[in-house]
C-alpha positions as CSV (number, residue, x, y, z in Angstrom):
1,M,31.4,14.6,-68.2
2,S,32.1,13.0,-71.4
3,G,34.8,10.3,-71.3
4,G,35.9,10.9,-67.5
5,V,35.5,8.4,-64.6
6,R,33.3,9.6,-61.8
7,F,32.4,7.9,-58.7
8,K,29.0,8.8,-57.0
9,A,28.1,8.5,-53.5
10,D,24.5,6.8,-53.2
11,S,23.5,7.2,-49.5
12,S,20.1,5.3,-50.4
13,A,21.4,2.1,-50.9
14,S,20.6,-0.5,-48.6
15,S,23.3,-3.4,-49.3
16,G,26.7,-2.4,-50.1
17,S,28.0,-2.5,-53.5
18,A,30.5,-0.9,-56.2
19,S,30.3,-0.5,-59.6
20,L,31.4,0.9,-62.5
21,V,29.3,0.9,-65.6
22,R,29.4,2.3,-69.4
23,G,26.6,4.1,-70.7
24,D,27.0,3.7,-74.4
25,S,24.0,5.7,-75.7
26,Q,25.4,9.0,-74.1
27,G,29.1,8.3,-74.7
28,F,30.2,8.6,-71.2
29,R,31.3,6.6,-68.4
30,S,30.1,6.6,-64.8
31,G,30.2,4.8,-61.5
32,R,28.7,4.3,-58.1
33,L,30.7,4.0,-55.2
34,R,28.1,3.0,-52.1
35,R,28.8,4.5,-49.1
36,D,27.7,1.8,-46.8
37,I,30.0,-0.8,-47.7
38,L,33.0,1.4,-46.8
39,D,31.3,2.8,-43.5
40,L,32.6,6.4,-44.5
41,S,30.6,9.8,-43.1
42,S,29.1,12.1,-45.6
43,P,32.0,14.6,-46.0
44,L,34.7,12.1,-46.3
45,S,32.8,10.5,-49.2
46,D,32.1,13.2,-50.5
47,A,35.6,14.8,-50.4
48,A,37.0,11.4,-52.0
49,A,34.4,12.0,-55.0
50,A,35.9,15.1,-55.6
51,C,39.1,13.4,-56.0
52,A,38.1,11.5,-58.7
53,P,39.9,12.0,-62.4
54,D,37.5,13.8,-65.1
55,E,40.2,13.8,-67.6
56,P,39.9,11.0,-70.3
57,W,43.6,10.4,-71.6
58,N,42.9,7.9,-74.3
59,W,41.9,8.1,-78.0
60,N,38.8,6.1,-78.5
61,L,37.3,7.4,-74.7
62,Y,37.5,11.1,-76.1
63,L,36.9,10.5,-79.8
64,F,33.9,8.5,-79.2
65,P,32.0,11.2,-76.7
66,L,32.3,13.7,-79.3
67,W,30.6,11.2,-82.2
68,A,27.7,10.8,-79.5
69,L,27.6,14.5,-78.9
70,G,24.2,15.6,-80.6
71,V,25.9,18.7,-82.4
72,V,27.7,15.3,-84.6
73,V,25.2,13.1,-84.7
74,R,22.5,15.8,-86.0
75,N,24.8,17.6,-88.3
76,F,25.8,14.1,-89.6
77,V,22.5,13.5,-91.6
78,L,22.6,17.3,-92.8
79,F,23.7,15.9,-96.4
80,P,23.0,12.5,-96.6
81,L,23.9,12.5,-100.4
82,R,27.3,14.6,-99.8
83,F,30.3,12.0,-99.5
84,E,32.5,15.0,-98.4
85,W,30.1,16.3,-95.6
86,R,30.8,12.9,-93.6
87,Q,34.7,12.9,-94.3
88,L,35.1,16.6,-93.3
89,L,33.0,16.0,-89.9
90,F,35.1,13.0,-89.0
91,T,38.1,14.7,-89.4
92,T,37.0,18.0,-87.3
93,C,36.3,15.6,-84.6
94,F,39.6,14.1,-85.5
95,L,41.0,17.3,-85.1
96,H,39.4,18.5,-82.2
97,S,40.8,15.4,-80.3
98,V,44.3,16.1,-81.1
99,V,44.1,19.8,-79.9
100,Q,42.4,18.5,-76.8
101,E,44.8,15.6,-76.0
102,R,48.3,17.5,-76.5
103,R,47.4,19.3,-73.2
104,K,48.2,16.1,-71.2
105,F,52.1,16.9,-72.2
106,G,52.4,20.0,-70.7
107,P,54.3,22.9,-72.2
108,I,55.2,20.3,-74.9
109,G,51.9,20.1,-76.2
110,W,51.2,23.8,-75.9
111,N,53.2,26.5,-74.7
112,V,50.0,28.0,-73.1
113,P,47.0,25.9,-71.9
114,Y,43.8,26.7,-73.5
115,E,40.3,25.5,-72.3
116,F,38.9,24.2,-75.7
117,S,35.4,23.5,-75.8
118,Q,32.6,21.9,-77.1
119,G,31.5,25.1,-78.2
120,D,34.4,25.5,-80.5
121,L,34.1,22.3,-82.2
122,A,30.0,23.4,-82.9
123,A,31.6,26.8,-84.3
124,V,33.8,24.8,-86.8
125,T,31.3,22.4,-87.6
126,Q,28.9,25.2,-88.8
127,V,31.7,26.8,-90.9
128,L,32.2,23.6,-92.9
129,Q,28.2,23.2,-92.9
130,N,28.5,26.8,-95.0
131,H,31.1,25.2,-97.2
132,V,29.7,22.3,-97.8
133,A,26.0,23.9,-98.5
134,D,28.0,26.4,-101.2
135,M,30.0,23.2,-103.0
136,E,26.1,22.2,-103.1
137,A,24.8,25.2,-104.7
138,K,27.7,25.4,-106.8
139,R,27.9,21.7,-107.6
140,S,31.5,22.2,-106.9
141,P,33.7,19.0,-106.7
142,Q,35.9,20.4,-103.4
143,P,35.6,23.1,-101.2
144,D,37.5,26.2,-101.0
145,W,40.6,24.8,-99.0
146,A,41.9,28.2,-98.2
147,P,39.0,29.8,-96.4
148,V,38.2,26.4,-94.7
149,R,42.0,26.7,-93.2
150,Y,41.5,30.5,-92.3
151,M,38.2,30.1,-90.8
152,I,39.1,27.4,-88.3
153,A,42.9,27.5,-87.7
154,S,43.3,31.4,-87.6
155,I,39.4,32.6,-86.5
156,Q,38.0,29.6,-84.8
157,Y,40.7,28.0,-82.7
158,S,43.3,30.6,-82.9
159,G,40.1,33.0,-81.1
160,R,41.6,31.4,-77.8
161,I,45.2,31.2,-78.5
162,T,47.5,33.9,-77.5
163,D,51.4,32.4,-78.0
164,D,52.3,33.0,-81.5
165,Y,53.7,29.6,-81.7
166,D,51.0,28.0,-80.7
167,R,49.0,29.6,-83.3
168,L,51.7,28.4,-86.1
169,L,50.9,24.8,-84.9
170,M,47.0,25.0,-85.4
171,E,47.4,26.3,-88.7
172,T,49.6,23.9,-89.3
173,Y,47.3,21.4,-88.2
174,A,44.7,22.7,-90.0
175,E,47.1,22.4,-93.4
176,R,47.6,18.5,-92.6
177,Y,44.1,17.7,-92.4
178,Y,42.2,20.0,-94.8
179,Q,43.3,18.9,-97.8
180,P,41.9,17.5,-100.8
181,E,43.1,14.2,-99.9
182,A,41.1,14.2,-97.0
183,L,37.8,13.8,-99.2
184,S,39.6,10.7,-100.6
185,K,37.9,7.1,-99.8
186,G,39.4,5.7,-96.4
187,A,41.2,9.2,-96.1
188,V,44.3,8.4,-93.9
189,L,44.7,10.9,-90.9
190,Y,47.8,9.4,-89.3
191,R,49.9,5.7,-89.5
192,N,52.0,4.7,-87.0
193,D,54.9,3.2,-89.1
194,H,56.5,1.2,-85.8
195,S,53.0,-0.4,-84.7
196,G,51.4,-0.4,-88.2
197,T,48.1,1.3,-86.4
198,T,46.1,3.6,-88.9
199,Y,43.8,6.2,-88.1
200,A,41.6,6.6,-91.2
201,V,38.3,8.1,-91.8
202,P,35.5,5.3,-92.4
203,D,33.6,4.2,-95.2
204,G,29.9,4.5,-94.5
205,N,27.0,6.3,-94.8
206,D,25.3,4.8,-91.3
207,V,26.7,6.8,-87.8
208,E,27.0,3.4,-86.3
209,V,30.0,2.7,-88.7
210,F,31.8,5.5,-87.3
211,R,30.8,4.5,-83.6
212,T,32.3,1.5,-84.3
213,A,35.3,2.4,-86.1
214,I,36.3,4.6,-83.4
215,E,35.7,1.9,-80.9
216,E,38.0,-0.5,-82.6
217,L,40.9,2.6,-82.3
218,P,43.8,1.8,-79.8
219,G,43.3,2.3,-76.0
220,Q,46.5,4.0,-75.9
221,D,47.9,6.7,-78.5
222,S,51.5,7.2,-78.9
223,P,52.8,11.1,-78.8
224,E,53.7,10.5,-82.8
225,L,50.1,11.2,-83.3
226,F,50.0,14.3,-82.1
227,G,53.4,15.2,-83.9
228,L,55.7,14.9,-81.1
229,H,58.8,12.8,-80.3
230,S,58.1,9.7,-78.3
231,N,59.7,11.4,-75.2
232,A,56.9,13.3,-74.7
233,D,55.2,10.5,-73.5
234,L,57.8,10.7,-70.1
235,T,56.4,14.1,-69.6
236,F,52.9,13.2,-69.5
237,R,53.9,10.3,-66.9
238,R,55.7,12.4,-64.6
239,L,53.2,15.2,-64.6
240,Q,50.8,12.2,-64.0
241,V,53.0,11.0,-61.1
242,Q,53.4,14.2,-59.5
243,D,49.9,14.8,-59.6
244,S,49.3,11.6,-57.9
245,L,52.0,12.5,-55.2
246,Q,50.5,15.6,-54.5
247,L,47.1,14.1,-54.0
248,I,48.3,11.6,-51.7
249,L,50.1,14.6,-49.5
250,D,47.1,16.9,-49.6
251,T,44.7,13.7,-48.3
252,Q,47.1,13.1,-45.4
253,P,45.8,13.8,-41.8
254,K,46.6,16.9,-40.8
255,S,46.7,16.4,-37.0
256,G,49.6,14.8,-35.3
257,G,50.2,11.2,-34.9
258,G,50.0,9.2,-32.0
259,G,53.1,7.2,-32.5
260,G,55.5,9.1,-30.4
261,G,56.8,11.3,-33.2
262,L,56.3,15.1,-33.4
263,A,53.2,16.8,-34.0
264,R,52.7,18.3,-37.2
265,E,52.8,21.5,-35.6
266,E,56.2,21.1,-33.9
267,V,57.9,20.0,-37.0
268,V,56.8,23.2,-38.7
269,D,58.0,25.1,-36.0
270,G,61.4,23.3,-36.2
271,V,61.5,23.9,-40.0
272,C,60.8,27.8,-39.1
273,E,63.1,28.4,-36.6
274,E,65.9,26.7,-38.6
275,L,65.1,28.8,-42.0
276,L,65.2,31.9,-39.9
277,G,68.7,31.4,-38.6
278,K,69.7,30.9,-41.8
279,M,67.7,34.2,-43.5
280,P,70.2,36.8,-45.2
281,P,69.6,40.1,-44.4
282,L,67.5,42.5,-46.5
283,F,69.4,44.9,-48.7
284,A,69.1,48.1,-46.9
285,A,68.0,50.9,-49.3
286,E,70.7,53.3,-47.7
287,A,73.8,51.2,-47.9
288,T,72.6,49.6,-51.6
289,K,72.1,53.2,-52.5
290,E,75.2,54.3,-51.6
291,R,77.3,51.2,-53.2
292,L,75.6,51.7,-56.5
293,K,76.8,55.1,-56.6
294,K,80.6,53.6,-56.8
295,L,79.2,51.1,-59.7
296,Q,78.5,53.7,-62.6
297,P,74.5,53.8,-61.3
298,L,73.4,54.8,-65.2
299,A,75.5,51.7,-67.0
300,P,72.7,48.9,-68.0
301,L,74.0,46.4,-65.7
302,T,74.1,48.8,-62.8
303,I,70.9,49.5,-63.4
304,H,70.1,45.5,-63.6
305,L,71.4,44.8,-60.4
306,R,69.4,47.5,-58.6
307,Q,65.9,45.8,-60.1
308,E,67.3,42.2,-59.2
309,I,67.9,43.4,-55.5
310,D,64.4,45.1,-55.4
311,R,62.9,42.1,-56.4
312,L,64.9,39.8,-54.0
313,N,64.5,41.7,-51.3
314,V,60.4,41.6,-51.9
315,V,60.9,37.7,-51.5
316,L,62.9,37.6,-48.3
317,Q,60.2,40.1,-46.8
318,L,57.8,37.6,-47.8
319,V,59.3,34.7,-46.6
320,T,60.5,36.4,-43.0
321,S,57.1,37.4,-42.1
322,T,56.0,34.4,-43.3
323,L,58.3,32.1,-40.9
324,Q,57.4,34.9,-37.8
325,D,53.9,34.5,-38.4
326,L,53.5,30.4,-38.5
327,R,55.8,30.7,-35.2
328,L,53.4,32.9,-33.5
329,A,49.9,31.2,-34.7
330,I,51.9,27.9,-33.9
331,A,52.3,29.3,-30.1
332,G,48.7,30.6,-29.9
333,T,49.8,34.5,-30.3
334,I,47.8,35.4,-33.4
335,A,45.1,33.1,-35.7
336,L,46.0,30.5,-37.9
337,S,45.0,32.1,-41.3
338,D,44.0,30.3,-44.3
339,E,47.3,31.4,-46.1
340,L,49.3,30.6,-43.0
341,L,47.5,27.0,-43.2
342,G,48.9,26.7,-46.5
343,A,52.2,27.4,-45.8
344,L,52.3,25.1,-42.6
345,D,51.1,22.2,-45.0
346,A,53.4,22.7,-47.5
347,L,56.1,23.3,-45.4
348,F,55.6,19.9,-43.9
349,N,55.4,18.1,-46.8
350,A,58.6,20.2,-47.9
351,R,57.1,21.9,-50.4
352,V,57.1,25.4,-51.4
353,P,54.7,27.8,-49.8
354,P,52.2,28.8,-52.9
355,R,52.7,32.6,-52.0
356,W,56.6,32.0,-52.2
357,A,56.6,30.3,-55.3
358,K,54.4,33.1,-57.0
359,V,56.6,35.9,-56.5
360,S,60.1,33.9,-56.8
361,W,61.0,30.8,-59.0
362,E,60.1,27.2,-59.7
363,A,61.9,24.6,-57.4
364,S,61.5,20.9,-56.4
365,G,60.7,21.5,-52.8
366,S,61.6,23.7,-50.1
367,G,65.2,22.7,-49.5
368,S,66.0,23.5,-53.2
369,W,64.2,26.4,-52.9
370,F,65.7,27.9,-49.7
371,A,69.0,27.1,-51.0
372,G,68.5,29.0,-54.6
373,L,67.8,32.0,-52.2
374,L,70.4,32.0,-50.3
375,A,72.9,31.3,-53.7
376,R,70.8,34.1,-55.4
377,H,71.4,37.0,-52.4
378,D,75.3,35.8,-52.4
379,Q,75.6,36.5,-56.1
380,L,73.9,40.2,-55.7
381,A,75.7,40.9,-52.2
382,R,79.3,40.1,-53.9
383,W,78.4,41.8,-57.0
384,L,77.4,45.2,-54.6
385,A,80.2,44.6,-52.5
386,G,82.9,44.1,-54.9
387,G,82.0,45.2,-58.3
388,Q,81.2,43.4,-61.3
389,P,81.6,40.0,-61.6
390,K,83.9,38.4,-64.2
391,S,81.2,35.3,-64.4
392,F,77.8,35.6,-63.6
393,W,74.8,32.6,-62.6
394,M,72.2,33.7,-65.1
395,S,69.8,31.4,-64.0
396,G,70.2,32.9,-60.6
397,F,68.4,35.9,-62.0
398,F,64.8,37.3,-61.9
399,N,65.4,38.3,-65.4
400,P,68.0,36.9,-67.4
401,Q,67.0,38.2,-70.6
402,G,66.9,41.8,-69.2
403,F,70.8,40.7,-68.0
404,L,71.5,40.1,-71.5
405,T,69.9,43.0,-72.9
406,A,72.0,45.1,-70.8
407,V,75.2,43.3,-71.5
408,K,74.3,44.4,-75.3
409,Q,73.8,47.8,-74.3
410,E,76.7,48.3,-72.3
411,V,78.9,46.8,-75.0
412,A,77.1,49.3,-77.5
413,R,78.1,52.2,-75.5
414,R,81.4,51.4,-74.8
415,N,82.4,50.9,-78.4
416,K,80.1,53.5,-79.8
417,W,78.4,50.9,-81.9
418,P,74.6,51.1,-83.3
419,L,72.6,48.6,-80.3
420,D,70.7,46.4,-83.3
421,A,74.1,45.8,-84.5
422,V,75.3,43.9,-81.5
423,L,74.9,40.4,-81.6
424,L,75.1,37.4,-78.5
425,S,77.1,34.6,-79.3
426,S,77.9,31.5,-77.2
427,D,81.2,29.5,-76.8
428,C,81.4,26.7,-74.9
429,T,84.6,26.4,-72.3
430,K,86.5,24.2,-69.9
431,Y,86.5,26.7,-67.3
432,A,84.8,25.5,-64.0
433,D,84.4,29.3,-62.9
């Protein structure tokens, strides 16, 4: 894995040692963790190796492997007399690193996570190669920038992009990097005004000059390099901590401790019993249907209420069945399936079971998630029993956008206005309820 750090178990070693080495010729780091120094069994050592991080998250460790790849080195000497080719090739590697590194910032970096690969870099390099060859044939001092930007941003990279704003971001990057200034000597790709660090295209004909320049880049890159606010780094660090804590929880012993405390199964059984005691009832189909008839059943907001009740019933049924099956499995009445085992681990660690999260909403833990379940049920039950309330808890809906649309439709029908003429506005008030 280029740029990553890996630990490899070496069972044939006769003496215990651990090492971390850098293979400069290949542009990656590898390491060996001797099993005998830790006296670990083979399955445990292999599992530990699988937990090692593979993704590099600093600049020179990512850009260096790109430059060491055969696709780049081979193409570097393709047009030895064309200064423009070296400039564009380095700029393209820089762009590829930028779009890859933005992923570490989560939704702030890209609305949708994309798996940009070395194949994308190779395809873009081929596009540039064709344009430089065309320059060579026409003896042109500049490539035709508009087609270059279109092919790179709208065809090659945007072939993977599904979000409109992400596509706009990719096009903005192309506008920034592929312009006449990119062919000037020492073209500046980014300059940090606070630290004075400059990311520029190296001036040289030898590939080693470029490698050396990459190695001298700062190990830590600021979010501004990617066009983000400095606070974006907080999101990245938080995601790192969450992943680390999750890894620690996942690697905890699954059996009960011997220190006099309750076993894991006993703890989860108590949690299941407590949650089942607090579970709100399902919305009965016939009773719900009769109540909806009294609330103008064809009104947009009433339709929205019915849809919310249907979706919440799915969650209530799933939670109830999971808790009941867990208690039966712990008692030995039924087999503990993989799905139930995952729910058991999640509840023991105060996390939301994966199946619950898949059909519901996000929450930091099982406690806050269950509190949200009770609050959502209470809002819908009061609406169903007492009619349309004066205020709504919008984030307590599965489909808040559908609620806003229903409000617009109801107001438009009541006043006989065209729907597209109705606009929503927000006013901040001092009302507590």
